[in-house]
VEXFI-357154 format. One record per atom (N, C-alpha, C, O, CB): atom name; x, y, z negated; residue number from 1. Coordinates in nm, 3 decimals. Glycine has a CB too. Layout:
REM residues N
 atom       u       v       w   n
   CA       X       Y       Z NUM
...
***
This chain:
REM residues 105
 atom       u       v       w   n
    N   7.575  20.668  -9.454   1
   CA   7.515  20.612  -9.573   1
    C   7.562  20.467  -9.588   1
    O   7.539  20.385  -9.500   1
   CB   7.360  20.620  -9.567   1
    N   7.626  20.436  -9.698   2
   CA   7.677  20.303  -9.723   2
    C   7.572  20.221  -9.795   2
    O   7.513  20.264  -9.895   2
   CB   7.808  20.309  -9.805   2
    N   7.550  20.101  -9.743   3
   CA   7.453  20.010  -9.806   3
    C   7.527  19.904  -9.886   3
    O   7.639  19.864  -9.852   3
   CB   7.362  19.944  -9.699   3
    N   7.463  19.861  -9.989   4
   CA   7.513  19.747 -10.064   4
    C   7.485  19.623  -9.980   4
    O   7.381  19.614  -9.916   4
   CB   7.447  19.738 -10.207   4
    N   7.575  19.529  -9.980   5
   CA   7.558  19.408  -9.898   5
    C   7.430  19.333  -9.935   5
    O   7.371  19.266  -9.850   5
   CB   7.679  19.316  -9.914   5
    N   7.387  19.342 -10.059   6
   CA   7.265  19.274 -10.102   6
    C   7.138  19.342 -10.049   6
    O   7.031  19.282 -10.049   6
   CB   7.259  19.269 -10.253   6
    N   7.152  19.467 -10.004   7
   CA   7.036  19.542  -9.954   7
    C   7.011  19.522  -9.805   7
    O   6.909  19.569  -9.754   7
   CB   7.054  19.689  -9.981   7
    N   7.100  19.454  -9.735   8
   CA   7.085  19.433  -9.591   8
    C   6.980  19.326  -9.567   8
    O   6.987  19.217  -9.623   8
   CB   7.220  19.393  -9.526   8
    N   6.882  19.357  -9.481   9
   CA   6.775  19.262  -9.449   9
    C   6.829  19.156  -9.352   9
    O   6.876  19.189  -9.243   9
   CB   6.652  19.336  -9.387   9
    N   6.823  19.031  -9.392  10
   CA   6.871  18.921  -9.307  10
    C   6.757  18.833  -9.258  10
    O   6.781  18.725  -9.204  10
   CB   6.973  18.836  -9.382  10
    N   6.634  18.877  -9.276  11
   CA   6.517  18.799  -9.238  11
    C   6.517  18.758  -9.092  11
    O   6.469  18.650  -9.058  11
   CB   6.393  18.875  -9.268  11
    N   6.568  18.844  -9.005  12
   CA   6.568  18.814  -8.861  12
    C   6.664  18.701  -8.827  12
    O   6.652  18.641  -8.720  12
   CB   6.604  18.939  -8.781  12
    N   6.757  18.672  -8.914  13
   CA   6.858  18.571  -8.885  13
    C   6.829  18.436  -8.950  13
    O   6.907  18.342  -8.934  13
   CB   6.992  18.620  -8.930  13
    N   6.720  18.426  -9.020  14
   CA   6.686  18.299  -9.086  14
    C   6.645  18.197  -8.981  14
    O   6.590  18.233  -8.877  14
   CB   6.572  18.319  -9.188  14
    N   6.672  18.068  -9.007  15
   CA   6.634  17.965  -8.909  15
    C   6.483  17.956  -8.893  15
    O   6.407  17.980  -8.987  15
   CB   6.690  17.828  -8.952  15
    N   6.441  17.922  -8.774  16
   CA   6.298  17.914  -8.743  16
    C   6.237  17.781  -8.787  16
    O   6.115  17.771  -8.802  16
   CB   6.276  17.933  -8.593  16
    N   6.320  17.681  -8.808  17
   CA   6.268  17.551  -8.849  17
    C   6.339  17.506  -8.975  17
    O   6.447  17.555  -9.008  17
   CB   6.285  17.447  -8.736  17
    N   6.278  17.412  -9.044  18
   CA   6.334  17.360  -9.169  18
    C   6.425  17.242  -9.140  18
    O   6.415  17.179  -9.035  18
   CB   6.223  17.319  -9.266  18
    N   6.513  17.214  -9.232  19
   CA   6.600  17.098  -9.223  19
    C   6.515  16.974  -9.250  19
    O   6.457  16.963  -9.358  19
   CB   6.720  17.108  -9.324  19
    N   6.507  16.879  -9.155  20
   CA   6.422  16.761  -9.175  20
    C   6.473  16.668  -9.285  20
    O   6.398  16.583  -9.333  20
   CB   6.411  16.684  -9.047  20
    N   6.598  16.684  -9.325  21
   CA   6.654  16.598  -9.429  21
    C   6.622  16.648  -9.569  21
    O   6.646  16.579  -9.668  21
   CB   6.804  16.586  -9.412  21
    N   6.568  16.770  -9.577  22
   CA   6.534  16.826  -9.707  22
    C   6.384  16.835  -9.723  22
    O   6.313  16.876  -9.631  22
   CB   6.599  16.963  -9.726  22
    N   6.336  16.797  -9.837  23
   CA   6.197  16.817  -9.872  23
    C   6.190  16.847 -10.021  23
    O   6.294  16.858 -10.086  23
   CB   6.109  16.693  -9.833  23
    N   6.074  16.858 -10.074  24
   CA   6.060  16.894 -10.216  24
    C   6.125  16.791 -10.307  24
    O   6.168  16.825 -10.417  24
   CB   5.913  16.910 -10.252  24
    N   6.132  16.666 -10.263  25
   CA   6.186  16.560 -10.349  25
    C   6.337  16.562 -10.358  25
    O   6.393  16.519 -10.459  25
   CB   6.142  16.425 -10.297  25
    N   6.405  16.612 -10.254  26
   CA   6.552  16.608 -10.258  26
    C   6.616  16.741 -10.222  26
    O   6.723  16.744 -10.161  26
   CB   6.603  16.500 -10.165  26
    N   6.551  16.851 -10.257  27
   CA   6.605  16.982 -10.230  27
    C   6.733  17.000 -10.310  27
    O   6.742  16.957 -10.425  27
   CB   6.502  17.092 -10.264  27
    N   6.833  17.064 -10.250  28
   CA   6.960  17.078 -10.321  28
    C   6.946  17.170 -10.442  28
    O   6.857  17.255 -10.448  28
   CB   7.067  17.132 -10.226  28
    N   7.036  17.152 -10.537  29
   CA   7.035  17.236 -10.656  29
    C   7.074  17.378 -10.618  29
    O   7.149  17.399 -10.523  29
   CB   7.131  17.179 -10.764  29
    N   7.024  17.475 -10.692  30
   CA   7.056  17.615 -10.664  30
    C   7.134  17.673 -10.779  30
    O   7.114  17.635 -10.895  30
   CB   6.928  17.697 -10.638  30
    N   7.222  17.765 -10.747  31
   CA   7.298  17.834 -10.851  31
    C   7.391  17.743 -10.928  31
    O   7.427  17.776 -11.041  31
   CB   7.205  17.899 -10.945  31
    N   7.431  17.632 -10.871  32
   CA   7.522  17.541 -10.939  32
    C   7.455  17.458 -11.047  32
    O   7.522  17.380 -11.115  32
   CB   7.633  17.619 -10.999  32
    N   7.324  17.474 -11.064  33
   CA   7.252  17.396 -11.164  33
    C   7.172  17.287 -11.095  33
    O   7.123  17.306 -10.984  33
   CB   7.158  17.487 -11.249  33
    N   7.160  17.175 -11.160  34
   CA   7.086  17.063 -11.104  34
    C   6.936  17.091 -11.111  34
    O   6.886  17.141 -11.212  34
   CB   7.119  16.931 -11.177  34
    N   6.866  17.060 -11.004  35
   CA   6.722  17.078 -10.998  35
    C   6.658  16.991 -11.107  35
    O   6.685  16.871 -11.114  35
   CB   6.666  17.041 -10.857  35
    N   6.575  17.051 -11.190  36
   CA   6.515  16.978 -11.303  36
    C   6.433  16.857 -11.258  36
    O   6.433  16.755 -11.326  36
   CB   6.426  17.072 -11.383  36
    N   6.365  16.868 -11.143  37
   CA   6.282  16.755 -11.098  37
    C   6.367  16.638 -11.052  37
    O   6.322  16.524 -11.056  37
   CB   6.190  16.799 -10.985  37
    N   6.491  16.664 -11.009  38
   CA   6.579  16.558 -10.961  38
    C   6.678  16.511 -11.067  38
    O   6.752  16.416 -11.045  38
   CB   6.654  16.604 -10.839  38
    N   6.679  16.577 -11.180  39
   CA   6.779  16.550 -11.283  39
    C   6.781  16.403 -11.323  39
    O   6.889  16.345 -11.339  39
   CB   6.753  16.636 -11.404  39
    N   6.665  16.342 -11.340  40
   CA   6.657  16.203 -11.384  40
    C   6.656  16.105 -11.268  40
    O   6.674  15.985 -11.289  40
   CB   6.534  16.184 -11.468  40
    N   6.636  16.153 -11.146  41
   CA   6.618  16.064 -11.032  41
    C   6.749  16.013 -10.973  41
    O   6.757  15.897 -10.932  41
   CB   6.540  16.133 -10.927  41
    N   6.851  16.097 -10.968  42
   CA   6.972  16.061 -10.895  42
    C   7.096  16.066 -10.983  42
    O   7.102  16.141 -11.080  42
   CB   6.989  16.153 -10.776  42
    N   7.194  15.985 -10.946  43
   CA   7.326  15.991 -11.005  43
    C   7.425  15.998 -10.890  43
    O   7.400  15.944 -10.783  43
   CB   7.354  15.867 -11.099  43
    N   7.535  16.064 -10.912  44
   CA   7.636  16.075 -10.808  44
    C   7.724  15.952 -10.811  44
    O   7.770  15.909 -10.917  44
   CB   7.721  16.204 -10.827  44
    N   7.748  15.894 -10.694  45
   CA   7.837  15.779 -10.683  45
    C   7.942  15.810 -10.577  45
    O   7.925  15.900 -10.495  45
   CB   7.759  15.649 -10.647  45
    N   8.050  15.736 -10.579  46
   CA   8.153  15.750 -10.477  46
    C   8.131  15.643 -10.371  46
    O   8.094  15.530 -10.402  46
   CB   8.297  15.739 -10.538  46
    N   8.155  15.682 -10.246  47
   CA   8.139  15.589 -10.136  47
    C   8.251  15.617 -10.036  47
    O   8.289  15.732 -10.015  47
   CB   7.997  15.603 -10.068  47
    N   8.304  15.511  -9.976  48
   CA   8.411  15.529  -9.878  48
    C   8.357  15.606  -9.757  48
    O   8.242  15.587  -9.718  48
   CB   8.469  15.393  -9.834  48
    N   8.439  15.693  -9.698  49
   CA   8.393  15.774  -9.584  49
    C   8.336  15.690  -9.468  49
    O   8.236  15.729  -9.409  49
   CB   8.507  15.857  -9.532  49
    N   8.398  15.577  -9.437  50
   CA   8.347  15.494  -9.327  50
    C   8.211  15.434  -9.362  50
    O   8.123  15.425  -9.277  50
   CB   8.447  15.381  -9.295  50
    N   8.194  15.395  -9.489  51
   CA   8.064  15.342  -9.533  51
    C   7.958  15.451  -9.532  51
    O   7.842  15.426  -9.498  51
   CB   8.076  15.280  -9.673  51
    N   7.998  15.572  -9.569  52
   CA   7.904  15.685  -9.567  52
    C   7.858  15.714  -9.425  52
    O   7.741  15.740  -9.400  52
   CB   7.968  15.811  -9.629  52
    N   7.952  15.709  -9.331  53
   CA   7.918  15.732  -9.190  53
    C   7.822  15.623  -9.140  53
    O   7.724  15.654  -9.072  53
   CB   8.045  15.734  -9.102  53
    N   7.850  15.498  -9.175  54
   CA   7.762  15.388  -9.136  54
    C   7.623  15.404  -9.199  54
    O   7.522  15.384  -9.132  54
   CB   7.824  15.252  -9.176  54
    N   7.619  15.439  -9.326  55
   CA   7.492  15.461  -9.394  55
    C   7.413  15.573  -9.329  55
    O   7.291  15.563  -9.313  55
   CB   7.516  15.492  -9.542  55
    N   7.482  15.678  -9.292  56
   CA   7.417  15.791  -9.225  56
    C   7.360  15.749  -9.090  56
    O   7.248  15.786  -9.055  56
   CB   7.517  15.908  -9.206  56
    N   7.437  15.671  -9.014  57
   CA   7.391  15.621  -8.884  57
    C   7.270  15.530  -8.901  57
    O   7.172  15.540  -8.826  57
   CB   7.504  15.545  -8.811  57
    N   7.275  15.440  -8.999  58
   CA   7.163  15.350  -9.024  58
    C   7.037  15.429  -9.062  58
    O   6.927  15.399  -9.014  58
   CB   7.198  15.250  -9.136  58
    N   7.054  15.528  -9.146  59
   CA   6.939  15.610  -9.187  59
    C   6.879  15.681  -9.067  59
    O   6.756  15.692  -9.056  59
   CB   6.981  15.713  -9.294  59
    N   6.963  15.730  -8.978  60
   CA   6.914  15.798  -8.859  60
    C   6.836  15.702  -8.770  60
    O   6.725  15.733  -8.727  60
   CB   7.030  15.861  -8.780  60
    N   6.893  15.585  -8.742  61
   CA   6.830  15.490  -8.651  61
    C   6.705  15.425  -8.711  61
    O   6.612  15.390  -8.639  61
   CB   6.930  15.381  -8.613  61
    N   6.703  15.410  -8.842  62
   CA   6.587  15.351  -8.910  62
    C   6.482  15.456  -8.947  62
    O   6.374  15.422  -8.994  62
   CB   6.632  15.276  -9.035  62
    N   6.516  15.583  -8.925  63
   CA   6.429  15.696  -8.961  63
    C   6.391  15.691  -9.109  63
    O   6.274  15.702  -9.145  63
   CB   6.302  15.697  -8.874  63
    N   6.492  15.673  -9.192  64
   CA   6.474  15.668  -9.337  64
    C   6.579  15.756  -9.402  64
    O   6.673  15.800  -9.337  64
   CB   6.484  15.521  -9.390  64
    N   6.562  15.781  -9.530  65
   CA   6.662  15.856  -9.606  65
    C   6.772  15.760  -9.649  65
    O   6.747  15.642  -9.673  65
   CB   6.597  15.927  -9.729  65
    N   6.893  15.814  -9.660  66
   CA   7.005  15.730  -9.703  66
    C   6.978  15.671  -9.841  66
    O   7.010  15.555  -9.866  66
   CB   7.136  15.812  -9.705  66
    N   6.921  15.750  -9.930  67
   CA   6.895  15.701 -10.066  67
    C   6.796  15.585 -10.065  67
    O   6.805  15.496 -10.149  67
   CB   6.841  15.815 -10.154  67
    N   6.702  15.584  -9.971  68
   CA   6.607  15.473  -9.961  68
    C   6.678  15.344  -9.921  68
    O   6.649  15.237  -9.974  68
   CB   6.495  15.505  -9.859  68
    N   6.772  15.356  -9.827  69
   CA   6.848  15.238  -9.784  69
    C   6.934  15.185  -9.898  69
    O   6.943  15.064  -9.919  69
   CB   6.936  15.272  -9.661  69
    N   6.996  15.276  -9.972  70
   CA   7.080  15.234 -10.085  70
    C   6.994  15.166 -10.191  70
    O   7.033  15.063 -10.245  70
   CB   7.154  15.356 -10.146  70
    N   6.878  15.223 -10.223  71
   CA   6.791  15.163 -10.324  71
    C   6.746  15.024 -10.282  71
    O   6.746  14.931 -10.363  71
   CB   6.668  15.252 -10.349  71
    N   6.706  15.008 -10.155  72
   CA   6.667  14.876 -10.106  72
    C   6.783  14.778 -10.114  72
    O   6.766  14.662 -10.150  72
   CB   6.615  14.885  -9.962  72
    N   6.902  14.826 -10.078  73
   CA   7.021  14.739 -10.080  73
    C   7.051  14.689 -10.220  73
    O   7.086  14.572 -10.238  73
   CB   7.142  14.815 -10.024  73
    N   7.038  14.775 -10.318  74
   CA   7.063  14.734 -10.457  74
    C   6.961  14.629 -10.500  74
    O   6.996  14.531 -10.565  74
   CB   7.057  14.857 -10.552  74
    N   6.835  14.649 -10.462  75
   CA   6.732  14.551 -10.498  75
    C   6.757  14.416 -10.429  75
    O   6.742  14.311 -10.491  75
   CB   6.592  14.604 -10.459  75
    N   6.794  14.420 -10.301  76
   CA   6.823  14.295 -10.229  76
    C   6.944  14.225 -10.289  76
    O   6.945  14.103 -10.303  76
   CB   6.846  14.323 -10.079  76
    N   7.047  14.301 -10.324  77
   CA   7.166  14.242 -10.383  77
    C   7.130  14.176 -10.517  77
    O   7.179  14.068 -10.548  77
   CB   7.276  14.349 -10.404  77
    N   7.045  14.241 -10.594  78
   CA   7.002  14.183 -10.721  78
    C   6.928  14.051 -10.698  78
    O   6.948  13.955 -10.772  78
   CB   6.912  14.282 -10.797  78
    N   6.843  14.047 -10.595  79
   CA   6.773  13.921 -10.563  79
    C   6.872  13.811 -10.527  79
    O   6.858  13.698 -10.573  79
   CB   6.673  13.943 -10.447  79
    N   6.972  13.843 -10.445  80
   CA   7.074  13.745 -10.410  80
    C   7.153  13.702 -10.534  80
    O   7.188  13.585 -10.548  80
   CB   7.170  13.802 -10.304  80
    N   7.180  13.796 -10.623  81
   CA   7.252  13.764 -10.746  81
    C   7.173  13.662 -10.829  81
    O   7.228  13.564 -10.878  81
   CB   7.278  13.892 -10.828  81
    N   7.042  13.688 -10.845  82
   CA   6.958  13.597 -10.924  82
    C   6.950  13.459 -10.859  82
    O   6.960  13.357 -10.928  82
   CB   6.817  13.656 -10.939  82
    N   6.931  13.455 -10.727  83
   CA   6.925  13.326 -10.656  83
    C   7.057  13.251 -10.668  83
    O   7.060  13.130 -10.692  83
   CB   6.891  13.347 -10.508  83
    N   7.167  13.323 -10.651  84
   CA   7.299  13.261 -10.659  84
    C   7.325  13.206 -10.799  84
    O   7.382  13.099 -10.815  84
   CB   7.408  13.361 -10.620  84
    N   7.282  13.280 -10.900  85
   CA   7.301  13.235 -11.038  85
    C   7.224  13.105 -11.062  85
    O   7.274  13.014 -11.128  85
   CB   7.254  13.344 -11.137  85
    N   7.102  13.098 -11.008  86
   CA   7.022  12.975 -11.023  86
    C   7.083  12.857 -10.948  86
    O   7.072  12.743 -10.992  86
   CB   6.879  12.999 -10.974  86
    N   7.147  12.885 -10.834  87
   CA   7.209  12.779 -10.754  87
    C   7.351  12.746 -10.802  87
    O   7.408  12.645 -10.759  87
   CB   7.213  12.820 -10.609  87
    N   7.406  12.829 -10.888  88
   CA   7.541  12.805 -10.937  88
    C   7.649  12.840 -10.836  88
    O   7.756  12.781 -10.838  88
   CB   7.556  12.663 -10.978  88
    N   7.621  12.936 -10.748  89
   CA   7.720  12.980 -10.650  89
    C   7.740  13.130 -10.665  89
    O   7.670  13.196 -10.741  89
   CB   7.675  12.944 -10.504  89
    N   7.837  13.182 -10.591  90
   CA   7.863  13.326 -10.597  90
    C   7.757  13.402 -10.517  90
    O   7.692  13.347 -10.429  90
   CB   8.004  13.358 -10.543  90
    N   7.741  13.528 -10.551  91
   CA   7.647  13.614 -10.478  91
    C   7.689  13.625 -10.332  91
    O   7.606  13.620 -10.242  91
   CB   7.638  13.754 -10.542  91
    N   7.819  13.639 -10.310  92
   CA   7.872  13.646 -10.174  92
    C   7.838  13.519 -10.096  92
    O   7.804  13.525  -9.978  92
   CB   8.024  13.669 -10.176  92
    N   7.849  13.404 -10.162  93
   CA   7.815  13.278 -10.098  93
    C   7.668  13.270 -10.060  93
    O   7.634  13.220  -9.953  93
   CB   7.850  13.162 -10.189  93
    N   7.580  13.320 -10.147  94
   CA   7.436  13.319 -10.117  94
    C   7.405  13.409  -9.998  94
    O   7.322  13.374  -9.914  94
   CB   7.356  13.365 -10.241  94
    N   7.470  13.523  -9.992  95
   CA   7.447  13.616  -9.880  95
    C   7.495  13.552  -9.750  95
    O   7.428  13.561  -9.647  95
   CB   7.519  13.751  -9.904  95
    N   7.612  13.488  -9.754  96
   CA   7.665  13.422  -9.634  96
    C   7.573  13.309  -9.588  96
    O   7.553  13.290  -9.468  96
   CB   7.806  13.368  -9.659  96
    N   7.517  13.234  -9.684  97
   CA   7.424  13.126  -9.648  97
    C   7.300  13.183  -9.579  97
    O   7.254  13.127  -9.480  97
   CB   7.384  13.046  -9.774  97
    N   7.248  13.292  -9.631  98
   CA   7.129  13.355  -9.571  98
    C   7.160  13.407  -9.431  98
    O   7.079  13.392  -9.340  98
   CB   7.077  13.470  -9.660  98
    N   7.276  13.467  -9.415  99
   CA   7.315  13.517  -9.282  99
    C   7.332  13.403  -9.183  99
    O   7.292  13.414  -9.067  99
   CB   7.444  13.598  -9.290  99
    N   7.391  13.292  -9.228 100
   CA   7.407  13.176  -9.140 100
    C   7.271  13.121  -9.097 100
    O   7.253  13.084  -8.982 100
   CB   7.488  13.066  -9.211 100
    N   7.176  13.117  -9.191 101
   CA   7.041  13.070  -9.157 101
    C   6.977  13.159  -9.052 101
    O   6.912  13.111  -8.960 101
   CB   6.954  13.065  -9.284 101
    N   6.994  13.289  -9.066 102
   CA   6.936  13.382  -8.969 102
    C   7.003  13.371  -8.833 102
    O   6.937  13.383  -8.729 102
   CB   6.947  13.526  -9.020 102
    N   7.134  13.347  -8.832 103
   CA   7.207  13.335  -8.705 103
    C   7.168  13.208  -8.631 103
    O   7.171  13.205  -8.508 103
   CB   7.357  13.336  -8.730 103
    N   7.133  13.103  -8.704 104
   CA   7.101  12.974  -8.642 104
    C   6.957  12.965  -8.594 104
    O   6.919  12.862  -8.538 104
   CB   7.129  12.863  -8.738 104
    N   6.876  13.065  -8.613 105
   CA   6.736  13.060  -8.569 105
    C   6.724  13.094  -8.424 105
    O   6.613  13.095  -8.370 105
   CB   6.650  13.155  -8.651 105
***
């Protein structure tokens, strides 16, 4: 008796635990369609492979999601941009000044 591949029960082979990186907020899209709840939340960006690896490592060590680190980084960069604009210097210069202050403590 030949069975259709769709009729084969695969329940015994399903993983016993869930992926800790997935939850209701960031579940992947199914069927090639974007999840309606995430449609407005995320945009796809390009990132260099080495930066992606570093971001992944930071997220693991900080026990946070990569998207949370990126969101915080954008907010911090915006704060440095605003401060630098008020001081009349570059954003990069403001960040370097802050890092120097932290190193000298």
